N, C-alpha and C positions, 0 to 999 in steps of 0.2 A: 504494500500500499504506499502511496506517495506521502511526502511530508505534508502537503496541503490537506489531504484526507485526514491524516493524524491530527493536524491542528483543528480542523472542523470538528472531529469527534471529541477532542479534549475540551474545546470551548463549550460545546453543548452539555456534555456530562459534568464538567466542572461548574458551569453556570447553574445547573440544577442543584448541585450540592451547596453552593454558596447561597442560592435562594432559600433553601431549607434552613440553613444556619441563621439567616437574617431574621427569622421569627423568634429567636432566643429572647427570653425575658426572665429576669431573676424573681419577679413577683408572680409568676404563674402558679395557679392553684392546680390541684389534681384534676378538678372538673374541667378546667381550661385545657389541660394536657390531654385528657381523654375524649373530650367532646368539643374542643375548639371554642369553648365559651358559647356554643349554640349561636354563632354569629355569622355563618358563611352564607353567601348567596346560593340559590338552588343550582344555577348552571355550573358553578365550580364543584359542588358536591356531585352533580351528575357526571361531569368529566372524570371525577375520581372513581365513581362506580364503573364507568366505562373502562378506565385504565385498569381497574381490578380484573375485568373480564379478559383483557388482552395481555398475555405474557409473551416472553420471547419464544416460548414453545409454540403458541398459536401463530405468532408472526412468521414462523418458518414452516409449521405443519400444515396450515391451511393452503398455502400455494403448493406444497408438496402433494397434498391430496388431490387438488384440482389438476395438477400436472400428471399424476399417475392414473387418475380415474375420471371423475366428473364432479358435479356440484351436489352430490347426495348429502354430504356432511353440512352443507349450507342450510339444510332444513332445520338443524339445531338452532341456528340464529333466528329462524322464523318463529320459534316458540317463545322467544324472550318477551315480545310485547304482551303475551298473555300473562306471564309471571309478573311483568312490570305493572300491569293493571291491578292484579290482586295485591301487589305490594303497596301501591298508592291508595287503594281502596280500603285495605284491611290492616296490613302489617305496619305501615307508618304510624297511623293513629294509635295502634295498640302499644307499640314500643315507646312512643313519645309520652304516653300517659302512664307507663309502667313505673317510672321513677327511678330506674337503674340503667346504667350504661351497659351492663352485662346482658347479653341475650339470654342467659341461662338462669337469671334470678327468678323468673316466673316458674321454672320447673321446681324450685324449692317451695314456693307458695302452693303449687298444685299437687306435688307428689312427695315432697320432703327434701331434706338436705342431701341425701344420697344421690338423688336424681341430678341436682345441680352439679355436684362434684363429679359424677360420672360423665356428664356431658361436657363439662369444662376440661376435664383431663383428656378425654378423647379428642377434643378440639385442639388442645395444645400439642398433643402428639402428632395430629394430622398436620399442623402448621410447621412443626419441626421437619417432618418428612417433605412437606411442600417446599419450604425454603431451601432445603438441601438439594432437592432435585432441580429446582429452577436455577439455582446458582451454578450447579454443575452443567446443566444444559445451556446456560448462558455463556459459560466459559468455553464450551466446545466450539461454537461458531466464532467466538472471539479469537480462540487459538488458531482456527483455520484461516480466518481473515487477516489477523494481525501478526500471528506467529508468537504471541506472548504465552508464557507458561500458565498452564491451567490453574495450578495451586495459587500462583501469584494473583491471577485475575479474581479468584474466589475470595481471597483474603482482602485484597484492596477494595473490592466492591462491597464486601460485607462491612468493613470498617467505615467506609464512606456513608453507607445507608444508615448504619446504627448511629453514626455521629450526628447527622442532620435530623434524624428522627428523634433522638434523645434531646437535642438542643431546642428544636422547634415544636415538638409535640405533634398532635394529630393535625393541627392547622397547617404546619409546615409540610406534612406528608400530603395532605389533600391539595394544597396549592401547587406543590411540585408535580403531583400526579396530573393535575390539570395542564400544566405546561408540557409534561412528557406526552400527554395525550395528543396535543397539537403537533408535537415533533413526530410521533409515530404515524399519525394521519398524513401529515405532509410528506414524509418520506415514502410511505406506501403509494400515495397518489402520484408522486413524481415518477416513481419506478414503473407504475402501470402505464403512464403516458409515454415514457421512453420506450418501453417494449412495443406498444401499439404503433407508434409512429416510426419505429425502426424496421417494421415489416417491409419487404421489397415493394409491395403495392399499397402500403398504408393500412390504417385500422380496419377498413372493410375486409381486406384479405384475412385478417385475424379472425373476424366473426364468421366469414364464409368457411374457413377451414375448421373452426371449432364446431360449427353447426353440422357440417358434413360428417365429422367424427363423433357426433353426439356428446360433446364435452360439456354442454350446459344442462344435461339431464339431472333432475332432482331425485332420481331413483324410481323404482317401480311403484305404481299406485295400486298394486294388488293387495290381497288380504293375508298373505303369508306372514307368520310371526317369527319364522326362523331366519328370514333374510333382512337386510338393511333396506327396507322399503321406505317410502316417503312417510307413511303413517307411523311406522316403528320409530323412526328418527324424531318425528314431531312429538309423539307421546313421551318418548324418553326425555327430550329437551324440556317439555313442560314440567315434568316432575323434578328434574335436576335443577331447573331455574327457580321453581317454587321453593325448593330446599335452600338455594342460595339466598334468595330474597327473604325467606321466612325465618331461618334459624342460624344463618352464618353470621358470626360476629363481625366479619369484615364489612358486610352490608348493613347490618343493624346499627352498628356504631355510627355510620355515616348519616342515618336518618336523624340522629340526635344533634348533628353539627349544624343543620340549617337554621336560619333565623326563626322560622315558624313552621307550622304544619303544612301550610300551602307550598312553601318553598321545598320542604322535604318531599312532598308528593311529586312536585315537578322534577326534582332530582332523580327519583326512582324511575319515572317515565323517560326522562331525557337520556339517562345513562343506558337504559335498555334499548330504546329506539335508535340511538346513535350507533349501537353496535352493528345493526343490520347493514347500513350502507358501507361501513368500514370493513366488515367481514366480506361483503360483496367485492370490495377492492382487492382483498387478499385472494379470494378465489379467482378473480379476473386476472391477477398476476400469474397464478398457476396456469390458467388457460392460455394466457399470452406467452408464457415460457414454452408451453407445449407447441404452439404454432410457430414461435420464433425459431426454436431449434429444429423444427420440422422443415422450415424454409431454409435454415442455415445448418444442416446436419454436421458439417465439418467443424463447427465451432464448439461442439460439446464432446469432450473426451469420453472414451469408453470407461464405464464404471461409475460415472457421475449420474445418479438417478435420485428420484424421490425428493426428500428434504434437502439433499445436497445441491440440487440444481439452482435454487434461488441464491444461496450464498456464493456459488461459483459465478453466477451472472453479476452479482454485486461487485465482486472483485475484478472480474475480467472485462466486463462489457460496459459498465457505467462510466461516464465522464469523470475526470478528476474533480473532487469536491462533493459530487453526489454520492460517491462511495462512502465518504466519511459521514455524510448525512444519514444514509441508510444504516450504517453500523450504529450510529448514535440512536437511530429509531429502535433498532433491535435491543440495544442496551437499555434504553429508556423503558421499554416494555417490561423487561426483567426487573429493573430497579423498582418500578412502581408496585409490582406484585410482591416483591420481597418486603418493601417498606410497609405495605398494608398488613402483611402477616406479622411483622415485628410489633407494630403499634397495637394491633388487636390482641396479640398474645400478651403484651405488657399490660393492657387494660384488664384482661381476664385475671392475670396473676394479682394485680392491684386490688380489684373489686372482689373477687371470689375467694382470695386466700389471705393477702396481706392485711386488708382492712378488717377481716373477720377474726384473724387469729393473732395478729401482731400489733 
């Protein structure tokens, strides 16, 4: 990667860390740390919810799925508006009136102390595994793209995220996630346009080739329950996203950061609906990669397939400067997801354990 790309990458990622640190305040209370003082506008919280959805895994996996197959996995995104509606209609008012920043405090009132502890422990263990896998999968493309040591990438990234999360609290995390959201959307959109307009005969050729090879298929509309049909993906997505919006501390905690209930409802809808066009961009990138390398087969080496095609294109085909922007986009997606897990886990430890026993 060129020096210019490295500079672009460092400016974007360094700027995000500095932005998070700028929210430091010695007079912050625990409520301000865990719920941002309930003072944030709805669109910022919505961008944070959106950034929570998109990790560095999905940034590379969605184009890889579209490149290898079709748009069947995109059906999962179509289920999000249904879950967003239920969140705005039922979950947001419920949790804002609950009186606790913990998503699991209600379990204690309803079933007893054991239920709250069981759910919170399971959540913490899940987040540890999630952070570890995302950091590792974030380091892999960084190692391939930049040549940096995987262990060094994990350590430096972890320290930077913990540093600004600790100094700035949830307000810093949400604002940085909003900025990171714009970075990853911009990077993906630019990459899609570069692919489409670099086709020998322009964007129309891409669509014609994709339609001829049935690359836009959403899957079978049959009634089979053993295959990945449209209906199986849709129902699966509805239940998974209802779980995310309904009981996941990462989402519940954000409902409490908005200025009022109206802004909180808007954030749930905005974050969910924004994911649809952005995931569409990711799948379009995968389809465009398929048609691009079908039009230029000599440009893709043997053995580069699936999730590896998009990183290869970023390094080899994008103009100088844009490569750094795309790498920053992938990095931003991973940082936002890890920062979310860190702050939500810290909140659970504080509210469910420290305040109760210490």
